[in-house]
C-alpha positions, 0 to 999 in steps of 0.5 A: 500500500505504501507505493500507492498514491493517496487520493486527496481531499475532494477527489477522495470524498467523491470516490467514497460517495461512489463506493458507498452508493454502488456497493449496497452493503456496509463498507468498513472505515478500514476498507475505505482507508485502504482503497484511498491509501489514507488512515481510517481517521481521515475517512471518519473526517471525510464521512463527517463532512459528507454527512454535513453536506446532507449525504444520507450516510449512516455508520453501522456496526458493519461499516458505512452505508449510503441510504438510497431514496428508494430504500427510504420511501418504500418502507415504514417505521415505528418506534418501540420502547423495550426493556431487558438485561444485556444478556437478552439483547441478541434474543430481542434483535433476532426476534425482530429480524426474524419478523422481517424488520430492520432495527435502525437504532437504539435510543436512551434518555440520558439525564445530562445529555438528553437523547442519545442515539446509536445506529444498529442497522441489523436486518438479519441474524448474520448482522445481529451476530456481527453486532453482538460479537463486536460489542463483546470484542470491544468490551463496549457497554450497551446504551441501555445499561445506562438506563437500567435496560429501558430503551427505544428502537426505531424499527423499519419494515416493508409494511405495517403488518410486519411491524405489527407482527414484530411488536406482538412478538416483542410483547409475548417475549416480555420485551415491550414497555407499555 
């Protein structure tokens, strides 16, 4: 990689946009850094600048994604309140994705900072497994640990019916806060 030329500034940001728009799958910061021959930290800065310009880029546990307008407009969303111990996180996420739902984020209300929101973006069991493995590997805490398990999720699905089924399953499994 040392003999490759760095892609500079605006040219690099345009390349990042093109890579994210055409890939359809999350791309890690490390992979983007390797493809442009810069550090991951430079990529983080570039992504921040692109987001500030209004580009619909999200950071997920699997990497960066570009949200297409088609994906945004063909789905419905709902926010649900949930409560459980950290040990039940994988069970909750698997239950949701098994009903055809994407878990977009987790949100808590912090007494000092107000709403804290973190991207989750899991849509299938493989992504749930990767998310849980990353939490364990980094020894990171779940946001819900700051609120004794109470948290919100933004759920996204192709129909209200799928969301209704997922919410019913959450209720039956005693995850819902009502």
